[in-house]
Backbone as CSV, one residue per row, in Angstrom:
resi,resn,N_x,N_y,N_z,CA_x,CA_y,CA_z,C_x,C_y,C_z
1,MET,0.831,-1.203,0.000,0.000,0.000,0.000,0.864,1.251,0.000
2,THR,1.898,1.265,0.845,2.779,2.432,0.909,3.526,2.619,-0.407
3,ALA,4.016,1.496,-1.003,4.752,1.582,-2.257,3.880,2.178,-3.355
4,ARG,2.595,1.783,-3.374,1.704,2.309,-4.395,1.461,3.812,-4.197
5,ARG,1.366,4.232,-2.923,1.089,5.634,-2.653,2.240,6.529,-3.101
6,HIS,3.463,6.008,-2.992,4.639,6.814,-3.354,5.079,6.627,-4.798
7,ARG,4.485,5.685,-5.481,4.961,5.390,-6.827,4.871,6.579,-7.782
8,PRO,3.761,7.315,-7.845,3.715,8.448,-8.784,4.808,9.481,-8.525
9,SER,5.081,9.781,-7.268,6.125,10.766,-6.974,7.504,10.218,-7.323
10,ALA,7.698,8.906,-7.121,8.978,8.306,-7.492,9.188,8.368,-8.997
11,LEU,8.138,8.082,-9.763,8.240,8.163,-11.216,8.525,9.590,-11.667
12,ALA,7.920,10.540,-10.981,8.166,11.944,-11.321,9.624,12.315,-11.073
13,ARG,10.205,11.808,-9.975,11.618,12.090,-9.701,12.515,11.439,-10.753
14,ARG,12.167,10.230,-11.143,12.964,9.541,-12.157,12.913,10.299,-13.487
15,GLU,11.737,10.734,-13.871,11.606,11.492,-15.108,12.348,12.822,-15.027
16,ALA,12.353,13.425,-13.847,13.092,14.678,-13.672,14.589,14.451,-13.857
17,LEU,15.079,13.315,-13.388,16.492,12.992,-13.579,16.820,12.794,-15.051
18,LEU,15.946,12.094,-15.762,16.173,11.862,-17.185,16.204,13.180,-17.946
19,ARG,15.252,14.046,-17.652,15.212,15.333,-18.329,16.439,16.170,-17.984
20,ALA,16.824,16.144,-16.720,17.995,16.901,-16.299,19.260,16.381,-16.981
21,ALA,19.353,15.065,-17.161,20.523,14.491,-17.824,20.624,14.984,-19.262
22,VAL,19.490,15.073,-19.952,19.483,15.597,-21.320,19.925,17.051,-21.329
23,GLU,19.424,17.833,-20.393,19.770,19.253,-20.343,21.248,19.469,-20.033
24,VAL,21.778,18.701,-19.099,23.199,18.835,-18.760,24.063,18.399,-19.943
25,THR,23.675,17.318,-20.599,24.425,16.855,-21.771,24.467,17.931,-22.842
26,ALA,23.342,18.584,-23.074,23.284,19.643,-24.081,24.183,20.819,-23.710
27,GLU,24.275,21.102,-22.428,25.030,22.269,-21.972,26.534,22.032,-21.929
28,VAL,26.952,20.858,-21.432,28.386,20.646,-21.187,28.926,19.332,-21.732
29,GLY,28.079,18.545,-22.407,28.545,17.276,-22.944,28.335,16.128,-21.978
30,VAL,28.470,14.911,-22.491,28.239,13.715,-21.686,29.214,13.640,-20.517
31,ALA,30.449,14.067,-20.725,31.439,14.003,-19.650,31.049,14.869,-18.457
32,GLY,30.192,15.853,-18.687,29.771,16.738,-17.606,28.542,16.262,-16.861
33,VAL,28.016,15.105,-17.246,26.836,14.555,-16.570,27.296,13.849,-15.293
34,THR,27.254,14.555,-14.204,27.647,14.014,-12.903,26.431,13.961,-11.986
35,HIS,26.585,13.225,-10.875,25.497,13.159,-9.891,25.083,14.566,-9.460
36,ARG,26.066,15.383,-9.146,25.756,16.721,-8.645,25.096,17.589,-9.709
37,ALA,25.646,17.570,-10.926,25.095,18.418,-11.985,23.644,18.049,-12.293
38,VAL,23.370,16.747,-12.334,22.016,16.301,-12.679,21.027,16.588,-11.556
39,THR,21.406,16.265,-10.331,20.459,16.470,-9.221,20.219,17.953,-8.960
40,GLU,21.234,18.777,-9.137,21.014,20.214,-8.981,20.078,20.737,-10.065
41,LYS,20.263,20.256,-11.285,19.387,20.677,-12.375,17.955,20.221,-12.122
42,ALA,17.801,19.021,-11.557,16.467,18.469,-11.301,15.868,18.970,-9.998
43,GLY,16.679,19.612,-9.154,16.193,20.070,-7.868,15.937,18.938,-6.895
44,LEU,16.802,17.930,-6.937,16.635,16.740,-6.104,17.887,16.499,-5.261
45,PRO,17.774,15.700,-4.179,18.946,15.392,-3.351,20.019,14.661,-4.148
46,LEU,21.252,14.815,-3.730,22.389,14.228,-4.438,22.285,12.711,-4.552
47,THR,21.676,12.061,-3.582,21.604,10.590,-3.575,20.520,10.026,-4.473
48,THR,19.730,10.887,-5.105,18.578,10.402,-5.867,18.986,9.543,-7.052
49,VAL,20.076,9.885,-7.727,20.501,9.114,-8.896,20.729,7.653,-8.517
50,GLY,21.422,7.416,-7.412,21.721,6.056,-6.993,20.488,5.243,-6.642
51,TYR,19.406,5.908,-6.305,18.158,5.208,-5.975,17.533,4.583,-7.214
52,PHE,17.706,5.233,-8.371,17.039,4.776,-9.587,17.976,4.114,-10.595
53,PHE,19.268,4.449,-10.557,20.176,3.970,-11.590,21.445,3.409,-10.979
54,GLU,22.012,2.386,-11.638,23.222,1.742,-11.136,24.423,2.675,-11.195
55,SER,24.430,3.583,-12.152,25.561,4.498,-12.313,25.097,5.738,-13.059
56,ILE,25.933,6.751,-13.085,25.606,7.960,-13.825,25.604,7.680,-15.324
57,ASP,26.451,6.728,-15.764,26.454,6.350,-17.181,25.137,5.684,-17.559
58,ALA,24.606,4.866,-16.654,23.326,4.211,-16.916,22.211,5.240,-17.051
59,LEU,22.251,6.271,-16.234,21.275,7.351,-16.338,21.397,8.058,-17.684
60,THR,22.621,8.362,-18.082,22.838,9.069,-19.345,22.336,8.251,-20.522
61,GLU,22.645,6.968,-20.534,22.220,6.107,-21.631,20.701,5.967,-21.666
62,GLU,20.081,5.842,-20.495,18.630,5.737,-20.443,17.972,7.029,-20.919
63,ALA,18.533,8.170,-20.544,17.983,9.451,-20.983,18.042,9.569,-22.505
64,LEU,19.162,9.153,-23.086,19.305,9.197,-24.537,18.309,8.263,-25.200
65,ARG,18.148,7.057,-24.647,17.230,6.086,-25.230,15.788,6.575,-25.173
66,VAL,15.380,7.091,-24.017,14.002,7.562,-23.858,13.697,8.680,-24.845
67,TYR,14.623,9.634,-24.967,14.404,10.751,-25.893,14.330,10.271,-27.334
68,THR,15.297,9.485,-27.776,15.345,9.096,-29.188,14.184,8.179,-29.547
69,ASP,13.820,7.265,-28.658,12.704,6.367,-28.953,11.392,7.138,-29.060
70,ALA,11.166,8.049,-28.123,9.915,8.816,-28.149,9.842,9.690,-29.391
71,ASP,10.956,10.325,-29.729,10.988,11.190,-30.899,10.786,10.374,-32.172
72,ALA,11.423,9.212,-32.244,11.285,8.360,-33.425,9.853,7.855,-33.566
73,ASP,9.254,7.431,-32.474,7.871,6.942,-32.526,6.931,8.020,-33.057
74,ALA,7.123,9.257,-32.597,6.252,10.355,-33.024,6.421,10.636,-34.519
75,GLN,7.662,10.614,-35.002,7.893,10.940,-36.399,7.482,9.795,-37.328
76,VAL,7.659,8.551,-36.891,7.185,7.421,-37.693,5.660,7.466,-37.802
77,ALA,4.991,7.776,-36.693,3.531,7.898,-36.715,3.096,8.997,-37.677
78,LEU,3.850,10.109,-37.706,3.550,11.197,-38.629,3.694,10.730,-40.071
79,ALA,4.780,10.028,-40.375,5.002,9.535,-41.738,3.891,8.584,-42.168
80,GLU,3.488,7.707,-41.266,2.426,6.746,-41.589,1.099,7.459,-41.809
81,ALA,0.828,8.485,-41.000,-0.416,9.242,-41.170,-0.424,9.985,-42.503
82,LEU,0.725,10.535,-42.901,0.823,11.229,-44.179,0.613,10.264,-45.337
83,ALA,1.149,9.057,-45.208,0.964,8.057,-46.261,-0.499,7.651,-46.375
84,GLU,-1.157,7.467,-45.228,-2.572,7.088,-45.239,-3.437,8.190,-45.840
85,ALA,-2.998,9.431,-45.679,-3.737,10.563,-46.246,-3.407,10.792,-47.720
86,HIS,-2.573,9.905,-48.295,-2.156,10.011,-49.700,-1.482,11.344,-49.988
87,SER,-0.655,11.785,-49.050,0.095,13.020,-49.255,1.137,12.816,-50.352
88,THR,1.516,13.889,-50.996,2.528,13.816,-52.043,3.917,13.675,-51.410
89,PRO,4.895,13.217,-52.184,6.256,13.136,-51.652,6.767,14.462,-51.110
90,ASP,6.453,15.564,-51.810,6.913,16.865,-51.335,6.225,17.254,-50.033
91,GLU,4.943,16.970,-49.902,4.234,17.272,-48.662,4.827,16.487,-47.500
92,ILE,5.179,15.236,-47.767,5.795,14.404,-46.730,7.152,14.963,-46.339
93,ALA,7.931,15.371,-47.339,9.259,15.929,-47.053,9.153,17.195,-46.214
94,VAL,8.217,18.064,-46.555,8.050,19.309,-45.813,7.638,19.028,-44.373
95,ALA,6.684,18.111,-44.189,6.192,17.810,-42.843,7.275,17.197,-41.975
96,LEU,8.019,16.241,-42.527,9.055,15.585,-41.736,10.240,16.515,-41.491
97,SER,10.557,17.379,-42.445,11.631,18.346,-42.227,11.279,19.280,-41.085
98,SER,10.021,19.703,-41.043,9.571,20.577,-39.963,9.631,19.857,-38.623
99,ALA,9.214,18.586,-38.605,9.217,17.817,-37.358,10.634,17.569,-36.865
100,ALA,11.601,17.529,-37.793,12.988,17.243,-37.429,13.812,18.500,-37.152
101,THR,13.162,19.653,-37.111,13.881,20.889,-36.815,14.595,20.775,-35.468
102,PRO,15.853,21.218,-35.374,16.588,21.087,-34.105,15.827,21.700,-32.941
103,ARG,15.805,20.963,-31.829,15.150,21.433,-30.614,16.149,21.385,-29.468
104,SER,16.040,22.364,-28.598,16.919,22.402,-27.427,16.117,22.013,-26.198
105,PRO,16.674,21.126,-25.355,18.056,20.637,-25.332,18.271,19.308,-26.051
106,GLU,17.219,18.736,-26.632,17.311,17.361,-27.118,18.329,17.176,-28.238
107,THR,18.257,18.031,-29.272,19.157,17.840,-30.410,20.627,18.076,-30.041
108,PRO,20.974,19.148,-29.325,22.375,19.289,-28.905,22.844,18.111,-28.056
109,ALA,21.967,17.595,-27.207,22.347,16.449,-26.380,22.650,15.228,-27.239
110,LEU,21.863,15.030,-28.285,22.083,13.893,-29.172,23.444,13.980,-29.848
111,PHE,23.790,15.150,-30.364,25.084,15.301,-31.030,26.246,15.200,-30.041
112,GLU,26.049,15.685,-28.833,27.071,15.504,-27.803,27.282,14.020,-27.515
113,ALA,26.198,13.264,-27.527,26.304,11.822,-27.287,27.077,11.137,-28.411
114,TYR,26.838,11.552,-29.661,27.580,10.975,-30.773,29.078,11.265,-30.644
115,LEU,29.420,12.498,-30.289,30.825,12.858,-30.116,31.456,12.069,-28.972
116,HIS,30.707,11.896,-27.901,31.219,11.138,-26.759,31.491,9.687,-27.175
117,ALA,30.619,9.122,-27.976,30.807,7.738,-28.431,32.039,7.615,-29.319
118,ALA,32.355,8.668,-30.069,33.540,8.628,-30.918,34.815,8.531,-30.088
119,ARG,34.777,9.091,-28.871,35.953,9.102,-28.007,35.938,7.974,-26.970
120,HIS,34.748,7.425,-26.714,34.598,6.419,-25.664,33.820,5.224,-26.215
121,PRO,34.519,4.185,-26.660,33.861,3.041,-27.282,32.769,2.401,-26.423
122,GLU,32.895,2.505,-25.106,31.894,1.879,-24.242,30.521,2.537,-24.371
123,PHE,30.473,3.719,-24.975,29.199,4.412,-25.128,28.600,4.196,-26.523
124,ARG,29.272,3.401,-27.349,28.833,3.284,-28.736,27.543,2.493,-28.901
125,ASP,27.259,1.577,-27.999,25.987,0.858,-28.093,24.819,1.819,-27.933
126,ALA,24.936,2.757,-26.995,23.880,3.746,-26.802,23.741,4.636,-28.031
127,ALA,24.874,5.053,-28.593,24.836,5.890,-29.796,24.255,5.121,-30.974
128,ALA,24.588,3.838,-31.058,24.065,3.011,-32.146,22.548,2.885,-32.064
129,ARG,22.026,2.763,-30.853,20.569,2.696,-30.694,19.921,4.003,-31.124
130,ALA,20.556,5.121,-30.816,20.022,6.418,-31.231,20.039,6.545,-32.758
131,LEU,21.112,6.092,-33.385,21.189,6.126,-34.844,20.125,5.232,-35.467
132,GLU,19.909,4.069,-34.871,18.901,3.151,-35.395,17.514,3.780,-35.327
133,ALA,17.235,4.491,-34.247,15.946,5.168,-34.135,15.795,6.230,-35.220
134,ALA,16.862,6.988,-35.477,16.817,8.013,-36.511,16.632,7.396,-37.895
135,ARG,17.278,6.278,-38.129,17.151,5.625,-39.434,15.758,5.022,-39.608
136,ARG,15.149,4.623,-38.505,13.771,4.124,-38.571,12.837,5.235,-39.054
137,VAL,13.082,6.437,-38.583,12.289,7.588,-39.029,12.524,7.852,-40.521
138,ALA,13.792,7.848,-40.930,14.112,8.112,-42.332,13.472,7.067,-43.241
139,ALA,13.537,5.805,-42.838,12.938,4.740,-43.643,11.425,4.934,-43.755
140,ALA,10.792,5.319,-42.654,9.340,5.544,-42.687,8.998,6.694,-43.613
141,GLY,9.821,7.746,-43.589,9.566,8.902,-44.438,9.692,8.585,-45.915
142,VAL,10.785,7.943,-46.304,10.965,7.649,-47.732,10.008,6.551,-48.189
143,ARG,9.625,5.658,-47.288,8.611,4.659,-47.625,7.268,5.346,-47.887
144,ALA,6.911,6.295,-47.038,5.658,7.020,-47.220,5.659,7.810,-48.522
145,ALA,6.834,8.307,-48.922,6.947,9.078,-50.159,6.965,8.194,-51.396
146,GLY,7.034,6.875,-51.200,6.962,5.954,-52.314,8.268,5.336,-52.735
147,HIS,9.333,5.512,-51.958,10.616,4.911,-52.328,10.531,3.397,-52.178
148,PRO,10.900,2.627,-53.214,10.765,1.180,-53.158,11.765,0.492,-52.227
149,GLU,12.849,1.159,-51.860,13.878,0.535,-51.028,14.223,1.451,-49.853
150,PRO,13.275,1.637,-48.946,13.472,2.623,-47.863,14.616,2.297,-46.918
151,ASP,14.828,1.019,-46.626,15.889,0.669,-45.684,17.271,0.939,-46.271
152,THR,17.409,0.818,-47.581,18.682,1.111,-48.233,18.979,2.604,-48.208
153,ALA,17.937,3.406,-48.382,18.116,4.851,-48.441,18.236,5.503,-47.072
154,ALA,17.729,4.845,-46.030,17.616,5.479,-44.712,18.928,6.026,-44.154
155,PRO,20.059,5.300,-44.205,21.285,5.853,-43.621,21.716,7.176,-44.246
156,ALA,21.593,7.315,-45.560,22.000,8.556,-46.216,21.070,9.706,-45.838
157,PHE,19.773,9.439,-45.762,18.832,10.484,-45.367,19.063,10.905,-43.921
158,THR,19.401,9.949,-43.080,19.693,10.268,-41.683,20.931,11.153,-41.579
159,ALA,21.974,10.789,-42.322,23.202,11.584,-42.292,22.957,12.999,-42.806
160,LEU,22.161,13.134,-43.857,21.847,14.460,-44.387,21.066,15.277,-43.355
161,ALA,20.071,14.661,-42.726,19.268,15.365,-41.723,20.127,15.819,-40.553
162,HIS,21.021,14.940,-40.092,21.896,15.300,-38.976,22.853,16.431,-39.361
163,GLY,23.399,16.351,-40.561,24.322,17.393,-40.994,23.649,18.750,-41.105
164,LEU,22.465,18.777,-41.682,21.728,20.035,-41.796,21.364,20.590,-40.422
165,ALA,20.945,19.696,-39.519,20.584,20.135,-38.168,21.798,20.701,-37.437
166,LEU,22.948,20.054,-37.599,24.164,20.521,-36.944,24.555,21.912,-37.447
167,HIS,24.450,22.135,-38.740,24.774,23.450,-39.297,23.806,24.516,-38.792
168,GLU,22.548,24.177,-38.719,21.555,25.145,-38.245,21.772,25.472,-36.772
169,MET,22.170,24.481,-35.985,22.462,24.734,-34.574,23.690,25.614,-34.417
170,ALA,24.707,25.356,-35.242,25.954,26.111,-35.120,25.769,27.570,-35.509
171,VAL,25.053,27.809,-36.604,24.817,29.169,-37.076,23.340,29.273,-37.463
172,PRO,22.474,29.568,-36.520,21.037,29.602,-36.794,20.674,30.565,-37.918
173,GLY,19.750,30.113,-38.760,19.247,30.972,-39.824,20.031,30.942,-41.108
174,THR,21.092,30.142,-41.172,21.911,30.127,-42.391,21.393,29.137,-43.428
175,LEU,20.427,28.304,-43.060,19.862,27.331,-43.995,18.413,27.704,-44.300
176,PRO,18.159,28.360,-45.424,16.772,28.679,-45.785,15.959,27.398,-45.931
177,PRO,14.694,27.400,-45.538,13.864,26.197,-45.645,13.862,25.587,-47.038
178,ASP,13.873,26.428,-48.066,13.865,25.901,-49.429,15.106,25.070,-49.732
179,SER,16.250,25.454,-49.158,17.476,24.703,-49.425,17.437,23.337,-48.752
180,VAL,16.821,23.257,-47.593,16.681,21.971,-46.910,15.800,21.047,-47.727
181,HIS,14.673,21.578,-48.184,13.757,20.783,-49.010,14.452,20.324,-50.285
182,ALA,15.212,21.217,-50.913,15.910,20.881,-52.150,16.938,19.774,-51.924
183,ALA,17.601,19.795,-50.780,18.602,18.776,-50.483,17.962,17.400,-50.359
184,PHE,16.839,17.332,-49.651,16.153,16.045,-49.511,15.587,15.572,-50.843
185,ARG,15.061,16.504,-51.637,14.533,16.128,-52.955,15.646,15.554,-53.826
186,ALA,16.809,16.227,-53.847,17.909,15.763,-54.684,18.377,14.376,-54.267
187,LEU,18.447,14.144,-52.965,18.869,12.829,-52.491,17.840,11.770,-52.844
188,PHE,16.563,12.100,-52.697,15.497,11.162,-53.037,15.565,10.776,-54.515
189,LEU,15.673,11.788,-55.383,15.767,11.519,-56.820,17.014,10.724,-57.154
190,GLY,18.135,11.071,-56.515,19.382,10.368,-56.785,19.301,8.897,-56.438
191,PHE,18.683,8.567,-55.304,18.541,7.160,-54.932,17.634,6.421,-55.905
192,LEU,16.572,7.066,-56.340,15.702,6.415,-57.315,16.463,6.102,-58.596
193,LEU,17.207,7.082,-59.105,17.950,6.879,-60.338,19.042,5.829,-60.178
194,ASP,19.771,5.901,-59.070,20.895,5.002,-58.854,20.452,3.550,-58.696
195,ASN,19.202,3.365,-58.276,18.687,2.006,-58.087,17.780,1.565,-59.227
196,GLY,17.844,2.286,-60.341,17.143,1.855,-61.546,15.685,2.239,-61.635
197,HIS,15.207,3.098,-60.726,13.792,3.493,-60.744,13.652,4.814,-61.509
198,VAL,14.023,4.760,-62.786,14.092,5.969,-63.596,12.715,6.585,-63.790
199,GLU,11.707,5.765,-64.067,10.369,6.304,-64.317,9.807,7.021,-63.095
200,LEU,10.056,6.468,-61.928,9.594,7.128,-60.707,10.266,8.480,-60.525
201,ALA,11.567,8.511,-60.772,12.306,9.767,-60.626,11.822,10.805,-61.621
202,LEU,11.610,10.394,-62.864,11.155,11.328,-63.892,9.744,11.822,-63.595
203,ARG,8.902,10.936,-63.069,7.540,11.344,-62.761,7.539,12.415,-61.668
204,LEU,8.371,12.216,-60.648,8.455,13.199,-59.569,9.030,14.516,-60.084
205,ARG,10.081,14.430,-60.891,10.718,15.651,-61.393,9.788,16.404,-62.338
206,ARG,9.064,15.677,-63.196,8.126,16.341,-64.107,7.036,17.058,-63.325
207,GLY,6.582,16.421,-62.248,5.551,17.053,-61.437,6.037,18.346,-60.831
208,ALA,7.281,18.357,-60.341,7.846,19.565,-59.757,8.013,20.651,-60.807
209,SER,8.469,20.275,-62.006,8.674,21.259,-63.058,7.361,21.902,-63.480
210,ALA,6.318,21.089,-63.570,5.020,21.625,-63.959,4.518,22.622,-62.936
211,ASP,4.728,22.324,-61.659,4.298,23.234,-60.600,5.091,24.525,-60.645
212,ASP,6.411,24.403,-60.901,7.243,25.599,-60.971,6.774,26.514,-62.103
213,ASP,6.397,25.899,-63.248,5.975,26.678,-64.397,4.673,27.434,-64.134
214,THR,3.784,26.805,-63.359,2.489,27.431,-63.104,2.499,28.301,-61.865
215,GLY,3.633,28.250,-61.090,3.766,29.085,-59.916,2.936,28.623,-58.739
216,ARG,2.509,27.346,-58.739,1.640,26.878,-57.657,2.403,26.225,-56.524
217,GLY,3.700,25.983,-56.695,4.432,25.302,-55.630,4.522,23.824,-55.922
218,ALA,5.507,23.184,-55.342,5.825,21.803,-55.728,4.889,20.777,-55.143
219,THR,3.977,21.128,-54.282,3.192,20.106,-53.609,1.820,19.886,-54.233
220,SER,1.442,20.632,-55.271,0.061,20.568,-55.701,-0.240,19.496,-56.736
221,THR,0.765,19.074,-57.567,0.428,18.119,-58.622,1.270,16.856,-58.587
222,VAL,2.251,16.747,-57.736,3.074,15.543,-57.718,2.260,14.383,-57.189
223,GLU,2.228,13.280,-57.891,1.453,12.128,-57.445,2.288,11.264,-56.508
224,PRO,1.662,10.700,-55.476,2.400,9.791,-54.589,2.723,8.503,-55.333
225,PHE,3.816,7.882,-54.947,4.254,6.663,-55.625,3.800,5.406,-54.898
226,ALA,3.220,5.537,-53.721,2.840,4.359,-52.946,1.673,3.652,-53.616
């Protein structure tokens, strides 16, 4: 009975630690995620981390997993909803690009985690899980847009998304939205052509050209390939 009465508050403290770990990672990197830094950020006693996690590294890895899994689930659901609505490839690209816009503290924390894994092999399993979640989103997006081989294309789309996000974080406002859309379109067309899907690529490109000529924008006449 007592355990049940305290359970909601315990879960709230655990979630506060996870959120604080993400915030500290974004601010000072994974190496700066200490018991003191996290508990001070969360407004909790210093001993709280040990109550919920075996180590500070375990807390950091769990925080990264919770964030990336939740974010991936939301974006995959968005891609699936767009596909069910028979959205065009360009509409899907615009929606997913908007959903993937860098957010603080989550996106800086993710890149800090990748850098930490590059220097500390013991953290690479956690980074690999985060990459897998991102690639799951990319595969869902290109699948919704009609790409016949989404799993093959996913790593390149993930790398492009991460690179664009990193540049935008470093110097905000230097990437016009149109350039981001153009980059994803070019990669999508390139994968179609490189894998022998010439008719699909030409159909998408013709649709974009027709829209450009009429001044209506690229999303009004392109047919979905699904």
